C-alpha positions as CSV (number, residue, x, y, z in Angstrom):
1,X,2.2,-10.4,-55.9
2,X,3.2,-7.2,-57.7
3,X,4.5,-9.2,-60.6
4,X,1.7,-11.8,-60.9
5,X,-1.3,-9.6,-60.2
6,X,-0.2,-6.0,-61.2
7,X,-3.7,-4.6,-61.6
8,X,-5.0,-5.8,-58.2
9,X,-1.7,-4.9,-56.6
10,X,-1.9,-1.3,-58.0
11,X,-5.4,-0.9,-56.5
12,X,-4.3,-2.2,-53.1
13,X,-1.3,0.1,-53.2
14,X,-3.5,3.1,-54.0
15,X,-6.0,2.3,-51.2
16,X,-3.3,1.6,-48.6
17,X,-1.4,4.8,-49.4
18,X,-4.6,6.9,-49.2
19,X,-5.4,5.4,-45.8
20,X,-1.8,5.9,-44.5
21,X,-1.6,9.5,-45.7
22,X,-4.8,10.3,-43.9
23,X,-3.2,9.1,-40.6
24,X,0.1,11.1,-41.1
25,X,2.4,8.5,-39.6
26,X,6.0,9.1,-38.7
27,X,7.0,5.7,-39.8
28,X,5.3,2.7,-41.5
29,X,6.1,-0.8,-40.2
30,X,5.3,-3.9,-42.3
31,X,6.2,-7.5,-42.0
32,X,6.3,-8.2,-45.7
33,X,9.2,-7.0,-47.9
34,X,6.9,-6.7,-50.9
35,X,4.5,-4.4,-49.0
36,X,7.4,-2.3,-47.7
37,X,8.7,-1.8,-51.2
38,X,5.3,-1.0,-52.7
39,X,4.2,1.4,-50.0
40,X,7.6,3.0,-49.7
41,X,7.5,3.8,-53.4
42,X,4.3,5.7,-53.0
43,X,4.9,7.8,-50.0
44,X,7.7,9.8,-48.4
45,X,7.2,8.2,-45.0
46,X,10.1,6.0,-44.0
47,X,9.3,2.3,-43.9
48,X,10.8,-0.4,-41.7
49,X,10.3,-4.0,-41.0
50,X,8.2,-4.7,-37.9
51,X,11.1,-6.6,-36.4
52,X,13.4,-3.7,-36.9
53,X,11.0,-1.4,-35.1
54,X,10.6,-3.8,-32.2
55,X,14.3,-4.3,-31.9
56,X,14.9,-0.6,-31.7
57,X,12.1,-0.3,-29.0
58,X,14.0,-2.9,-26.9
59,X,17.3,-1.1,-27.1
60,X,18.7,-2.2,-30.5
61,X,20.1,0.0,-33.2
62,X,18.0,2.7,-34.9
63,X,16.7,1.2,-38.2
64,X,18.7,2.5,-41.2
65,X,15.5,3.8,-42.9
66,X,15.0,6.2,-40.0
67,X,18.6,7.4,-40.0
68,X,18.4,9.3,-43.2
69,X,18.3,12.7,-41.5
70,X,21.2,13.1,-39.1
71,X,19.6,16.1,-37.4
72,X,16.4,14.2,-36.7
73,X,15.8,13.3,-33.0
74,X,16.4,9.6,-32.3
75,X,13.2,9.0,-30.2
76,X,13.0,5.4,-29.3
77,X,9.4,4.1,-29.6
78,X,7.8,3.1,-26.3
79,X,6.0,-0.2,-26.0
80,X,2.8,-0.1,-24.0
């Protein structure tokens, strides 16, 4: 989508980043690699695939994108 519709894609990116930054998330989860790359390039918030986040919540390994800071606490997300 980024390659075929760059203008529309840029507008969507701008809108999504503005919305995300207003929420101040600790992590951004997305199910589409294109979205992950696009959003990740516009914000300093770590991004992971939704499945990685769910895997971690169920006892799997911490996603690599969240392991950049070795001093950061490894809080496992709790499913409700």
